[in-house]
Residue, then its C-alpha position, 0 to 999 in steps of 0.5 A: m594868025e598870032i591872034v588866034i594862037a594867043l586866043v587859043a593859048v589863053l583859052i587853054g590856059f584858062i581851063i587848065g587853070r580851073v581844073l587843076p588846083r581844084e581841091r577835092p573836099l575833105g567833108d561837109l561842115r554842117v550848119d543847125r540854125s534851127d534855135p534862133t535864140c543861140e548863134p548856129y551850131l556847127f558839125l564837122e564830118l569828115g570823108t577821110d581820116v584825120r591824119n589827112v587833114i591835119s598833114k595839109r596846110h589848106v583843107t576845102f569842105r562842102v557847106k550843108v545848112e540843115n536845121f535838125l530840129p522843126h520851128e512851130 
């Protein structure tokens, strides 16, 4: 019986640990690799005010790789 309670407690702790500390992305980091002779260009698109970003110690962004210029 104690083993079942311990397994349930570990499972609940694992679920809470995965859900709670997850930070919401504050915007997108776009990577443009359309020119193979140059380093990739990086663009930061914030979904919030800049004051929200500079007030935090750590932030999270979604990374989107998009080539804006077509290769031909």
